[in-house]
C-alpha positions as CSV (number, residue, x, y, z in Angstrom):
1,M,-22.0,-41.2,-15.8
2,R,-24.8,-42.9,-13.8
3,L,-26.0,-45.0,-16.7
4,K,-24.4,-48.5,-16.5
5,L,-23.5,-49.9,-19.9
6,T,-22.7,-53.5,-20.6
7,K,-22.5,-52.9,-24.4
8,P,-22.2,-49.8,-26.6
9,L,-25.2,-47.6,-26.8
10,V,-25.9,-45.8,-30.1
11,F,-27.8,-42.5,-30.0
12,F,-29.1,-41.7,-33.5
13,D,-31.5,-39.3,-35.3
14,L,-32.9,-39.2,-38.8
15,E,-33.9,-36.5,-41.1
16,T,-36.3,-37.8,-43.8
17,T,-38.4,-36.9,-46.8
18,G,-41.6,-37.1,-44.6
19,L,-43.4,-39.0,-41.9
20,N,-44.7,-42.0,-43.7
21,I,-42.8,-45.0,-42.3
22,G,-43.7,-47.2,-45.3
23,S,-42.8,-44.9,-48.1
24,D,-40.6,-42.0,-46.9
25,R,-36.8,-42.2,-47.0
26,I,-33.8,-41.1,-44.9
27,V,-31.8,-38.0,-46.1
28,E,-29.5,-37.7,-43.1
29,L,-28.5,-40.0,-40.3
30,S,-26.3,-39.1,-37.4
31,Y,-25.1,-41.3,-34.6
32,F,-23.2,-40.8,-31.3
33,K,-21.9,-44.1,-30.0
34,I,-20.8,-44.4,-26.4
35,Y,-18.9,-47.4,-25.1
36,P,-19.0,-48.9,-21.6
37,N,-15.5,-47.4,-20.9
38,G,-16.8,-43.9,-21.6
39,S,-15.2,-43.4,-25.0
40,S,-17.3,-42.3,-27.9
41,E,-17.4,-41.8,-31.6
42,S,-19.9,-40.0,-33.9
43,K,-20.6,-39.7,-37.6
44,T,-23.2,-38.1,-39.9
45,Y,-24.3,-39.4,-43.3
46,R,-26.0,-37.3,-46.0
47,I,-28.1,-39.8,-48.1
48,N,-29.6,-39.6,-51.5
49,P,-33.2,-40.8,-50.9
50,E,-33.8,-41.5,-54.6
51,M,-37.0,-39.5,-54.4
52,H,-38.0,-35.8,-54.3
53,I,-37.8,-34.1,-50.9
54,P,-40.9,-32.1,-50.5
55,E,-40.3,-28.4,-50.2
56,A,-42.3,-28.2,-47.0
57,T,-40.0,-30.9,-45.4
58,S,-36.9,-29.2,-46.7
59,K,-37.9,-26.0,-45.0
60,I,-37.9,-27.9,-41.6
61,H,-34.5,-29.6,-41.8
62,G,-32.8,-27.5,-44.5
63,I,-31.9,-30.4,-46.8
64,Y,-32.9,-30.0,-50.4
65,D,-32.6,-32.3,-53.4
66,S,-29.5,-30.4,-54.6
67,D,-27.8,-31.1,-51.3
68,V,-28.0,-34.9,-51.6
69,I,-28.0,-35.5,-55.4
70,N,-24.3,-36.7,-55.3
71,C,-24.5,-38.4,-51.9
72,P,-24.6,-42.2,-51.5
73,T,-27.9,-44.0,-51.3
74,F,-28.9,-45.8,-48.1
75,A,-28.1,-49.1,-49.7
76,Q,-24.5,-48.0,-50.3
77,I,-24.0,-47.1,-46.6
78,A,-26.2,-49.8,-45.1
79,G,-23.4,-52.4,-44.7
80,E,-21.1,-49.9,-42.8
81,L,-24.1,-48.8,-40.6
82,V,-24.9,-52.4,-39.7
83,K,-21.4,-53.0,-38.6
84,T,-21.5,-49.8,-36.5
85,I,-24.7,-50.9,-34.6
86,E,-23.8,-54.6,-34.4
87,G,-24.1,-55.7,-30.8
88,C,-25.3,-52.3,-29.7
89,D,-28.4,-51.0,-28.0
90,L,-30.1,-48.0,-29.6
91,A,-31.4,-44.7,-28.2
92,G,-33.1,-41.6,-29.5
93,Y,-35.8,-39.0,-29.1
94,N,-39.2,-40.3,-30.1
95,S,-37.2,-43.0,-31.8
96,N,-39.6,-45.9,-30.8
97,N,-42.4,-44.3,-32.7
98,F,-40.5,-43.1,-35.8
99,D,-36.7,-43.4,-36.2
100,I,-36.5,-47.2,-35.4
101,P,-39.5,-48.2,-37.6
102,L,-38.2,-46.2,-40.5
103,L,-34.6,-47.4,-40.0
104,A,-35.9,-51.0,-40.1
105,E,-37.7,-50.3,-43.3
106,E,-34.6,-48.8,-45.0
107,L,-32.5,-51.8,-43.8
108,L,-35.0,-54.2,-45.3
109,R,-35.1,-52.4,-48.6
110,A,-31.3,-52.5,-48.6
111,G,-31.3,-56.3,-48.1
112,Q,-30.0,-56.0,-44.5
113,D,-32.4,-58.2,-42.6
114,I,-30.9,-57.8,-39.2
115,D,-32.9,-58.6,-36.1
116,L,-33.4,-55.3,-34.4
117,K,-35.9,-56.9,-32.0
118,R,-32.9,-58.4,-30.1
119,R,-31.8,-54.9,-29.1
120,H,-32.9,-52.6,-26.3
121,F,-34.4,-49.3,-27.3
122,V,-34.2,-46.3,-25.0
123,D,-36.4,-43.3,-25.9
124,A,-35.6,-40.1,-24.0
125,Y,-38.8,-38.5,-25.3
126,I,-40.9,-41.0,-23.4
127,I,-39.1,-40.2,-20.2
128,F,-39.7,-36.6,-20.9
129,A,-43.3,-37.1,-21.8
130,K,-43.9,-39.0,-18.6
131,R,-42.1,-36.4,-16.4
132,E,-42.2,-33.1,-18.3
133,P,-44.3,-33.2,-21.5
134,R,-42.5,-30.9,-24.1
135,N,-40.5,-31.1,-27.3
136,L,-36.7,-31.7,-27.7
137,S,-35.8,-28.1,-27.7
138,A,-37.8,-27.5,-24.5
139,A,-36.3,-30.7,-23.0
140,Y,-32.8,-29.5,-23.8
141,K,-33.5,-26.1,-22.3
142,Y,-35.1,-27.7,-19.2
143,Y,-32.6,-30.4,-18.5
144,C,-29.4,-28.9,-19.8
145,Q,-30.1,-25.1,-19.4
146,K,-28.9,-24.5,-22.9
147,S,-30.6,-23.5,-26.2
148,L,-30.6,-26.0,-28.9
149,E,-28.8,-24.5,-31.9
150,D,-29.4,-26.0,-35.4
151,A,-32.5,-27.9,-34.2
152,H,-33.8,-30.3,-36.9
153,T,-30.3,-31.2,-38.0
154,A,-29.5,-34.8,-37.3
155,S,-26.1,-34.1,-35.7
156,A,-27.4,-31.4,-33.3
157,D,-30.5,-33.5,-32.3
158,T,-28.5,-36.6,-31.8
159,R,-26.0,-35.0,-29.4
160,A,-28.8,-33.1,-27.6
161,T,-30.7,-36.3,-27.1
162,Y,-27.6,-37.8,-25.5
163,E,-27.2,-34.8,-23.2
164,V,-30.9,-34.8,-22.3
165,L,-30.8,-38.5,-21.3
166,M,-27.7,-38.0,-19.2
167,A,-29.4,-35.0,-17.4
168,Q,-32.6,-37.0,-16.9
169,M,-30.5,-39.8,-15.2
170,E,-29.1,-37.2,-12.8
171,K,-32.4,-35.4,-12.2
172,Y,-34.5,-38.5,-11.5
173,P,-32.4,-40.8,-9.3
174,D,-35.3,-43.4,-9.3
175,L,-34.8,-44.0,-13.1
176,P,-33.2,-47.3,-13.9
177,D,-29.5,-47.2,-14.4
178,T,-29.3,-50.0,-17.0
179,V,-30.2,-49.9,-20.7
180,E,-32.4,-53.0,-20.3
181,K,-34.6,-51.4,-17.6
182,L,-34.6,-48.0,-19.3
183,A,-35.8,-49.7,-22.5
184,E,-38.6,-51.3,-20.5
185,Y,-39.5,-47.9,-18.9
186,T,-39.6,-46.1,-22.3
187,T,-41.7,-48.7,-24.1
188,H,-45.5,-47.9,-24.2
189,N,-46.6,-51.2,-25.7
190,K,-45.0,-54.5,-26.7
191,Y,-44.9,-54.3,-30.4
192,A,-44.5,-57.3,-32.6
193,D,-43.5,-55.0,-35.5
194,F,-42.0,-51.5,-35.2
195,A,-44.9,-49.4,-36.5
196,G,-47.3,-50.6,-33.7
197,R,-49.7,-52.2,-36.2
198,I,-49.2,-55.6,-34.5
199,V,-48.8,-55.9,-30.7
200,Y,-48.5,-58.7,-28.3
201,N,-51.5,-59.4,-26.1
202,Q,-51.4,-60.5,-22.5
203,N,-50.8,-64.1,-23.7
204,G,-47.9,-63.1,-25.9
205,E,-49.9,-63.6,-29.1
206,E,-49.5,-61.2,-32.1
207,T,-52.7,-59.1,-32.2
208,F,-54.0,-56.5,-34.6
209,N,-53.8,-53.0,-33.2
210,F,-55.8,-51.2,-35.9
211,G,-58.8,-51.5,-38.2
212,K,-61.9,-53.7,-38.0
213,Y,-60.0,-56.6,-36.4
214,K,-58.3,-54.5,-33.7
215,G,-57.9,-56.6,-30.5
216,Q,-58.1,-59.9,-32.4
217,T,-55.1,-62.1,-32.8
218,V,-53.5,-62.4,-36.3
219,R,-53.9,-66.1,-36.3
220,E,-57.6,-66.1,-35.5
221,V,-58.2,-63.4,-38.2
222,F,-56.2,-65.2,-40.9
223,A,-58.1,-68.4,-40.0
224,K,-61.5,-66.8,-40.7
225,D,-60.5,-64.2,-43.3
226,T,-57.5,-65.2,-45.4
227,S,-58.2,-62.3,-47.8
228,Y,-57.1,-59.9,-45.0
229,Y,-53.5,-61.1,-45.4
230,S,-53.6,-60.4,-49.2
231,W,-55.1,-57.0,-48.5
232,M,-52.3,-56.1,-46.1
233,M,-49.6,-57.4,-48.4
234,Q,-50.9,-55.2,-51.2
235,G,-51.5,-52.2,-49.0
236,D,-49.3,-49.3,-47.9
237,F,-48.0,-51.0,-44.8
238,P,-44.3,-51.0,-43.6
239,Q,-42.2,-53.9,-44.9
240,Y,-41.4,-55.0,-41.4
241,T,-45.1,-55.3,-40.6
242,K,-45.6,-57.4,-43.7
243,K,-42.6,-59.6,-42.6
244,V,-44.3,-60.3,-39.3
245,I,-47.7,-61.3,-40.7
246,T,-46.0,-63.3,-43.5
247,R,-44.1,-65.4,-40.9
248,I,-47.4,-66.1,-39.1
249,Y,-49.3,-66.8,-42.4
250,I,-46.6,-69.3,-43.5
251,D,-46.5,-71.0,-40.1
252,M,-50.3,-71.5,-40.2
253,R,-50.2,-73.0,-43.7
254,K,-47.6,-75.6,-42.5
255,K,-50.1,-77.0,-40.0
């Protein structure tokens, strides 16, 4: 394996009730954990999202309300999951834009306020998008010369993502061979949150990346329009985004 690991790397994939990071929930989580010595382990959780799974969504991943009614809630498996990913970097397919932000939301709701920002995130989709823009099934066919069976199941997608990344490492010798450098390569922007609502500008300052104050720092906006903080806290924004702006808001009030 050309990828050099200094700590375990956890590939994971989520199946969810929908695509809203702030309000949708996980119904299935699968991970494939590979250690620096080459050994590995994997597990799949079916999760009761404590809300209705829309029929249109169920038709995509094949998981219906009746399939998860007796499954544990995310809060019930959160502690075990946190132990699994403790000290690990994370990898996935389109995970920077969806899986990691949603996972962060679920962890916060479950009272597990771990600092995911200390981890490196490798996104095989971004490598693929930069080199051969397609979806996961096409990536699997292109890089691994195999058809992806059971697409849109967390277990199949997780293992396929691992195989795609390994094949990408072999196909593109100029790709970095460490998780740290791969994480840098697969990051579009430097997000202060996970949903991309708040980004760091060239001076390392938290800056709004949406709305009427896009491009302005959070501090300068809160200094001139304190109601914007209240509006965001009452709005349908991810909990992690609210955590970031709250930290800044409290710090400003101390001064």
